[in-house]
C-alpha positions as CSV (number, residue, x, y, z in Angstrom):
1,X,0.0,0.0,-0.1
2,X,1.1,3.5,-0.8
3,X,3.0,5.2,2.2
4,X,1.2,7.8,4.2
5,X,2.2,11.5,3.4
6,X,4.6,12.8,5.8
7,X,3.3,15.5,8.1
8,X,4.9,17.6,11.0
9,X,2.9,18.7,14.0
10,X,5.0,21.9,14.5
11,X,4.3,21.6,18.4
12,X,6.6,20.7,21.2
13,X,6.7,17.6,23.3
14,X,7.5,17.4,27.0
15,X,9.6,14.3,26.8
16,X,11.2,14.6,23.3
17,X,13.5,17.2,21.9
18,X,12.6,18.9,18.6
19,X,15.4,18.6,16.0
20,X,15.1,22.2,14.8
21,X,16.0,23.4,18.4
22,X,19.2,21.3,18.8
23,X,20.6,21.5,15.3
24,X,22.1,24.4,13.3
25,X,19.3,25.2,10.9
26,X,22.0,26.9,8.5
27,X,23.7,23.5,8.0
28,X,24.1,22.3,4.4
29,X,22.2,19.2,4.9
30,X,19.1,21.2,6.4
31,X,19.3,23.3,3.3
32,X,19.4,20.3,0.9
33,X,16.6,18.8,2.7
34,X,14.5,21.9,2.1
35,X,15.4,22.0,-1.6
36,X,14.5,18.5,-2.5
37,X,10.9,18.1,-3.7
38,X,9.9,15.1,-1.8
39,X,6.3,15.3,-2.8
40,X,7.2,15.1,-6.3
41,X,9.3,12.0,-5.7
42,X,6.3,10.4,-3.7
43,X,4.0,11.0,-6.7
44,X,6.4,9.5,-9.2
45,X,6.9,6.2,-7.3
46,X,3.1,6.0,-6.3
47,X,2.4,3.5,-9.2
48,X,4.8,1.0,-7.6
49,X,2.3,0.4,-4.8
50,X,-1.0,-1.4,-4.8
51,X,-4.1,0.0,-3.1
52,X,-4.3,-2.8,-0.5
53,X,-2.1,-4.0,2.4
54,X,-0.2,-2.3,5.1
55,X,1.0,1.2,4.5
56,X,4.7,1.3,3.4
57,X,7.5,3.2,5.0
58,X,7.5,6.9,4.3
59,X,9.2,7.9,1.0
60,X,11.1,10.7,2.6
61,X,12.6,8.3,5.0
62,X,13.9,5.6,2.7
63,X,14.9,7.9,-0.2
64,X,16.8,10.0,2.3
65,X,18.6,7.0,3.7
66,X,19.8,6.0,0.2
67,X,21.0,9.5,-0.6
68,X,22.9,9.8,2.7
69,X,24.5,6.4,2.1
70,X,25.8,7.5,-1.3
71,X,26.7,11.0,-0.3
72,X,28.9,9.8,2.6
73,X,30.0,6.4,1.2
74,X,28.4,4.3,3.9
75,X,27.0,0.9,3.8
76,X,23.5,-0.1,4.6
77,X,24.3,-0.9,8.1
78,X,26.6,2.0,8.7
79,X,23.9,4.6,7.6
80,X,21.5,3.1,9.9
81,X,23.9,3.2,12.8
82,X,24.8,6.7,12.1
83,X,21.3,7.8,11.7
84,X,20.6,6.9,15.5
85,X,23.4,9.2,16.7
86,X,23.3,12.0,14.0
87,X,20.4,14.5,14.4
88,X,21.2,16.0,10.9
89,X,20.6,12.6,9.4
90,X,17.3,12.3,11.3
91,X,16.2,15.8,10.0
92,X,17.2,14.9,6.5
93,X,14.9,12.0,6.5
94,X,11.8,14.0,7.8
95,X,12.0,13.3,11.5
96,X,10.6,16.0,13.8
97,X,11.8,14.8,17.2
98,X,15.1,13.1,17.9
99,X,14.8,9.4,17.9
100,X,16.9,7.0,20.2
101,X,16.3,3.8,18.1
102,X,16.1,3.0,14.4
103,X,12.5,2.7,13.7
104,X,12.7,0.2,10.7
105,X,14.8,-2.8,9.5
106,X,18.1,-2.5,7.7
107,X,16.7,-4.9,4.9
108,X,14.1,-2.4,3.9
109,X,16.8,-0.5,2.0
110,X,17.4,-3.6,-0.2
111,X,13.6,-4.0,-0.8
112,X,13.3,-0.4,-1.8
113,X,16.3,-0.5,-4.2
114,X,14.7,-3.4,-5.9
115,X,11.2,-1.9,-6.0
116,X,12.5,1.4,-7.4
117,X,14.3,-0.2,-10.3
118,X,14.4,2.2,-13.3
119,X,12.8,4.9,-11.1
120,X,16.2,5.6,-9.8
121,X,16.8,7.9,-12.6
122,X,14.2,10.1,-10.9
123,X,16.7,10.8,-8.3
124,X,19.5,11.7,-10.7
125,X,17.1,14.2,-12.4
126,X,16.1,15.6,-9.1
127,X,19.8,16.1,-8.0
128,X,20.2,18.2,-11.3
129,X,17.1,20.1,-10.6
130,X,18.4,21.0,-7.1
131,X,21.8,22.0,-8.4
132,X,20.2,24.3,-10.8
133,X,17.8,25.8,-8.3
134,X,20.7,26.8,-6.0
135,X,22.8,28.1,-8.7
136,X,25.4,25.4,-8.7
137,X,24.5,24.3,-12.3
138,X,23.3,26.6,-15.2
139,X,21.0,25.6,-17.9
140,X,23.5,26.3,-20.5
141,X,26.0,23.9,-19.0
142,X,23.7,21.0,-20.2
143,X,24.2,21.6,-23.9
144,X,27.8,20.5,-24.1
145,X,28.9,17.3,-22.5
146,X,31.7,14.8,-22.1
147,X,31.1,11.2,-22.6
148,X,33.3,8.3,-21.2
149,X,33.1,4.7,-20.0
150,X,34.6,2.9,-17.1
151,X,34.6,-0.4,-15.3
152,X,32.5,-0.7,-12.2
153,X,34.3,-3.8,-10.4
154,X,32.2,-6.3,-8.6
155,X,32.9,-7.5,-5.2
156,X,34.7,-10.7,-6.3
157,X,38.2,-11.8,-5.8
158,X,40.6,-12.1,-8.7
159,X,39.4,-15.4,-10.5
160,X,41.9,-18.2,-10.6
161,X,41.1,-21.7,-11.6
162,X,41.7,-23.0,-8.1
163,X,39.6,-20.3,-6.5
164,X,36.7,-20.9,-8.9
165,X,36.8,-24.7,-8.4
166,X,36.9,-24.3,-4.8
167,X,34.2,-21.9,-4.7
168,X,31.9,-24.1,-6.9
169,X,32.5,-27.1,-4.4
170,X,31.7,-24.9,-1.3
171,X,28.5,-23.4,-3.1
172,X,27.2,-26.9,-4.0
173,X,27.6,-28.1,-0.5
174,X,26.0,-25.1,1.0
175,X,23.0,-25.6,-1.4
176,X,22.8,-29.3,-0.6
177,X,22.7,-28.7,3.0
178,X,20.0,-26.0,2.6
179,X,17.8,-28.5,0.8
180,X,18.7,-31.5,3.0
181,X,20.4,-33.5,0.2
182,X,22.7,-36.0,1.8
183,X,25.9,-36.3,-0.1
184,X,28.2,-39.2,-0.3
185,X,31.2,-37.1,0.5
186,X,31.7,-33.3,0.7
187,X,35.3,-32.9,-0.2
188,X,35.4,-29.6,1.8
189,X,38.5,-30.3,3.7
190,X,40.6,-31.7,1.0
191,X,39.3,-29.0,-1.7
192,X,40.4,-26.2,0.7
193,X,44.0,-27.6,1.1
194,X,44.3,-28.2,-2.6
195,X,43.1,-24.8,-3.6
196,X,45.6,-23.4,-1.0
197,X,48.5,-25.5,-2.3
198,X,47.7,-24.7,-6.0
199,X,48.1,-20.9,-5.2
200,X,51.5,-21.7,-3.4
201,X,52.8,-23.8,-6.2
202,X,52.0,-21.3,-8.8
203,X,53.7,-18.6,-6.9
204,X,56.7,-20.8,-6.6
205,X,56.5,-21.5,-10.4
206,X,56.1,-25.3,-9.7
207,X,53.6,-25.6,-12.6
208,X,53.4,-29.4,-12.6
209,X,52.4,-29.6,-8.9
210,X,50.0,-26.7,-9.6
211,X,48.2,-28.4,-12.4
212,X,48.1,-31.6,-10.3
213,X,46.0,-29.7,-7.7
214,X,43.8,-28.4,-10.3
215,X,43.2,-31.9,-11.7
216,X,42.5,-32.9,-8.1
217,X,39.8,-30.2,-7.6
218,X,38.3,-30.8,-11.1
219,X,37.9,-34.5,-10.3
220,X,36.2,-33.7,-6.9
221,X,33.9,-31.2,-8.4
222,X,32.9,-33.7,-11.0
223,X,32.1,-36.3,-8.4
224,X,30.1,-33.8,-6.5
225,X,28.0,-32.8,-9.6
226,X,27.3,-36.4,-10.4
227,X,26.4,-37.2,-6.9
228,X,23.9,-34.3,-6.6
229,X,22.4,-35.1,-10.0
230,X,21.7,-38.6,-8.9
231,X,20.2,-37.6,-5.6
232,X,17.6,-34.9,-7.2
233,X,16.6,-36.9,-10.2
234,X,12.9,-37.2,-10.5
235,X,12.3,-34.4,-7.8
236,X,11.1,-31.3,-9.7
237,X,11.5,-28.9,-7.0
238,X,15.0,-29.8,-6.3
239,X,15.9,-29.9,-10.0
240,X,14.7,-26.5,-10.4
241,X,16.7,-25.2,-7.4
242,X,19.9,-26.9,-8.5
243,X,19.6,-26.2,-12.2
244,X,21.6,-22.9,-12.3
245,X,24.2,-23.8,-9.7
246,X,24.9,-27.2,-11.3
247,X,25.2,-25.5,-14.7
248,X,27.6,-22.9,-13.3
249,X,29.7,-25.7,-11.8
250,X,30.0,-27.8,-15.0
251,X,31.0,-24.6,-16.8
252,X,33.8,-23.8,-14.2
253,X,35.0,-27.4,-14.3
254,X,35.1,-27.5,-18.1
255,X,36.7,-24.0,-18.9
256,X,40.4,-23.6,-19.3
257,X,42.6,-20.6,-18.8
258,X,43.4,-19.5,-22.3
259,X,40.2,-20.6,-24.0
260,X,38.4,-18.3,-26.3
261,X,34.5,-17.4,-25.9
262,X,32.5,-16.8,-22.9
263,X,33.9,-17.8,-19.5
264,X,32.5,-17.7,-15.9
265,X,34.5,-15.5,-13.5
266,X,32.5,-16.0,-10.3
267,X,30.2,-18.7,-9.0
268,X,28.1,-16.4,-6.8
269,X,28.0,-13.6,-9.5
270,X,27.7,-15.1,-13.0
271,X,27.0,-11.7,-14.5
272,X,30.7,-10.6,-13.9
273,X,32.6,-9.9,-17.1
274,X,36.5,-9.5,-17.8
275,X,37.1,-6.0,-19.3
276,X,40.5,-4.7,-20.2
277,X,40.8,-1.0,-20.4
278,X,44.5,-0.8,-21.2
279,X,45.7,0.2,-17.7
280,X,49.3,-0.6,-16.6
281,X,48.2,-1.0,-13.0
282,X,45.0,-3.2,-13.7
283,X,45.3,-4.8,-17.1
284,X,42.0,-6.7,-16.5
285,X,39.1,-5.7,-14.4
286,X,36.2,-7.8,-13.3
287,X,32.7,-6.2,-13.2
288,X,30.5,-4.3,-15.7
289,X,31.1,-1.6,-18.1
290,X,29.4,1.8,-17.1
291,X,28.8,4.9,-19.2
292,X,28.6,8.4,-17.8
293,X,27.9,11.8,-19.3
294,X,29.2,15.0,-17.5
295,X,29.0,18.6,-18.2
296,X,31.9,20.0,-20.4
297,X,32.3,23.5,-19.2
298,X,33.1,24.5,-15.5
299,X,29.7,25.0,-13.8
300,X,29.7,27.2,-10.6
301,X,29.3,24.2,-8.5
302,X,31.8,22.1,-10.3
303,X,31.4,19.0,-12.7
304,X,28.0,17.4,-12.5
305,X,26.9,13.8,-13.9
306,X,24.0,14.1,-16.4
307,X,23.5,10.5,-17.1
308,X,24.8,7.2,-15.8
309,X,24.0,3.7,-17.0
310,X,25.6,0.1,-17.1
311,X,26.4,-1.5,-20.5
312,X,26.1,-5.4,-19.9
313,X,28.0,-7.5,-22.5
314,X,31.0,-5.1,-22.9
315,X,29.7,-3.4,-26.0
316,X,32.0,-1.2,-28.2
317,X,32.0,2.4,-26.9
318,X,31.0,3.8,-30.2
319,X,27.9,1.6,-30.7
320,X,26.4,2.9,-27.3
321,X,26.8,6.7,-28.0
322,X,23.5,7.3,-29.8
323,X,21.5,5.6,-27.0
324,X,23.4,7.5,-24.3
325,X,22.9,10.8,-25.9
326,X,19.3,10.4,-26.4
327,X,18.7,9.3,-22.7
328,X,20.7,12.2,-21.5
329,X,18.5,14.7,-23.5
330,X,15.4,12.9,-22.1
331,X,16.7,13.1,-18.6
332,X,17.7,16.7,-18.7
333,X,15.2,18.1,-21.2
334,X,17.8,20.1,-23.1
335,X,19.2,19.2,-26.5
336,X,22.9,18.5,-26.7
337,X,24.6,20.8,-29.0
338,X,28.1,19.3,-28.9
339,X,29.5,16.0,-27.3
340,X,33.1,15.2,-26.6
341,X,34.6,11.7,-26.2
342,X,37.8,10.0,-26.3
343,X,39.2,7.7,-29.2
344,X,37.4,4.7,-27.9
345,X,34.3,6.2,-29.7
346,X,35.7,6.3,-33.1
347,X,33.2,4.9,-35.6
348,X,30.1,5.8,-33.8
349,X,26.6,6.1,-35.3
350,X,25.4,9.2,-33.6
351,X,22.3,10.8,-35.2
352,X,24.2,14.0,-35.7
353,X,27.8,13.0,-36.2
354,X,29.1,16.5,-37.0
355,X,28.3,17.5,-33.3
356,X,30.5,14.7,-31.9
357,X,34.2,15.4,-31.5
358,X,36.7,12.9,-30.7
359,X,40.0,13.6,-28.9
360,X,42.9,14.2,-31.4
361,X,40.5,15.2,-34.1
362,X,41.9,18.0,-36.3
363,X,39.2,18.6,-38.9
364,X,36.5,21.1,-37.9
365,X,38.2,21.8,-34.6
366,X,39.0,25.6,-34.0
367,X,38.1,28.4,-31.7
368,X,35.5,27.4,-29.0
369,X,35.3,23.8,-30.0
370,X,39.1,23.5,-29.7
371,X,38.9,24.9,-26.2
372,X,36.0,22.6,-25.2
373,X,37.8,19.5,-26.7
374,X,40.7,20.2,-24.3
375,X,38.3,19.8,-21.6
376,X,37.2,16.4,-22.7
377,X,39.4,14.7,-20.1
378,X,37.6,16.8,-17.2
379,X,35.2,13.7,-17.0
380,X,38.2,11.6,-15.7
381,X,38.5,13.1,-12.3
382,X,34.7,13.0,-12.0
383,X,34.8,9.3,-12.5
384,X,37.8,9.1,-10.1
385,X,35.8,11.0,-7.4
386,X,32.8,8.6,-7.8
387,X,35.2,5.6,-7.2
388,X,37.2,7.1,-4.3
389,X,34.3,9.1,-2.5
390,X,31.4,7.0,-3.7
391,X,30.5,3.3,-4.3
392,X,31.4,3.1,-7.9
393,X,34.8,1.6,-6.8
394,X,33.3,-1.7,-5.9
395,X,29.6,-2.8,-6.3
396,X,28.2,-5.0,-3.4
397,X,24.8,-5.3,-4.9
398,X,23.4,-8.5,-6.3
399,X,22.9,-9.0,-10.1
400,X,22.7,-6.8,-13.2
401,X,19.9,-4.8,-11.5
402,X,22.2,-4.0,-8.6
403,X,25.0,-3.0,-10.9
404,X,22.6,-0.5,-12.7
405,X,21.3,0.8,-9.3
406,X,24.9,1.3,-8.0
407,X,26.0,3.2,-10.9
408,X,23.0,5.6,-10.9
409,X,23.2,6.1,-7.2
410,X,26.8,6.8,-7.3
411,X,26.1,9.6,-9.8
412,X,23.4,11.0,-7.6
413,X,25.9,11.0,-4.5
414,X,28.4,12.8,-6.6
415,X,25.9,15.5,-7.7
416,X,24.6,16.0,-4.1
417,X,28.2,16.3,-2.7
418,X,28.8,19.1,-5.1
419,X,25.6,20.9,-4.1
420,X,26.6,20.5,-0.4
421,X,29.9,22.0,-1.2
422,X,28.2,24.8,-3.0
423,X,25.9,25.5,-0.1
424,X,28.8,25.6,2.3
425,X,30.7,28.0,0.0
426,X,27.5,30.2,-0.5
427,X,27.0,30.3,3.4
428,X,30.6,31.2,3.9
429,X,30.4,34.1,1.3
430,X,27.3,35.4,3.1
431,X,29.1,35.3,6.5
432,X,32.0,37.1,5.1
433,X,30.0,39.9,3.6
434,X,28.0,40.2,6.9
435,X,31.3,40.4,8.9
436,X,32.6,43.0,6.4
437,X,29.6,45.1,6.5
438,X,29.7,44.9,10.3
439,X,33.3,46.1,10.3
440,X,32.6,49.0,8.0
441,X,29.7,50.0,10.3
442,X,31.9,49.9,13.4
443,X,34.4,52.0,11.7
444,X,31.9,54.7,10.8
445,X,30.4,54.8,14.4
446,X,33.2,54.4,16.9
447,X,32.2,53.8,20.4
448,X,33.0,56.7,22.8
């Protein structure tokens, strides 16, 4: 059922402290809470609810927690713990009185992320609207953009054959225990030692012993797969539960290090892809490709992210440019006049190719376009800030839906961090102006 509308009483309480009486009402979080249009967000996500059932949690509360998590780079557990002891967090999520206990469950954040789905782009659009309202982003800044892609790493270890085989054995044993399937032998103890010794032998360049450990692990995984297949044969419920894990285990057992074609890089996250971006420090990264669009010019509040999305399947950058530019125009409501990209976008099929400029391009590049093309690389530190100060550096959410949600929320967190910095700077300028005016007044009227 749709959440009840948030309302404040405006009255005092004998046993509880009002938040507006114990916090600084000029704090940037207080100002940001007043700028966000919570009612518009509530109306937009209303179709996600049915008309029956228990009323849901207030939109202001959960959306506020999601924003705080990505602004300050906190986990779900950490943001809930900090909410209890931080009155500014409580005020931002719509509380009127100071609360001494968290009123909901931590898992509600996960449920809300799944429920929002594609509606998360509304938060990105709202962050841009707030930036424009406070003066940190001008409308003219939306017309010329930079486009780039990066890798959003998944929370997986570096995939070696020994690690994958050991993970498959552990995963099948855990699933068999969950469904009460009694195995002939688990192989957990011997598989753990074999995986450990395989890594040691590889480090010592004793590759014959290393391959012997791999053969040992493959043999035990094959025995486990056959044992489970015999035990669940004819039981439709168990066959459905084990279908995907068994197929992943068979794939891991059959794949080899240098084979061509599709490979599985994680037993618990089969959506992980191997992407090489040509970095000397990280030749291969394991996750999903993500595309970002930022402003080209220096807006008053800094560089803002205008669009964020994930690109499963590791497509060629140039083939994704038309879709990304069209989605950016729909999100911002402003037509893109010029787009700047790196050499990875050569051979693109944009609707207006004469308005897309590639780094290193000479033909048609002069004057203003030449100056703007030099700012093509301004998107690189924006991505770096989202990885170091946000959650783009490692995705802990499940599945492809989790990858997409993490990329969009990382962009929202970056934009709101720029807005908070702008509000702090704006407040500082006001205070400096007031102090200067007071000093001038004191000089004109000296005390006798």
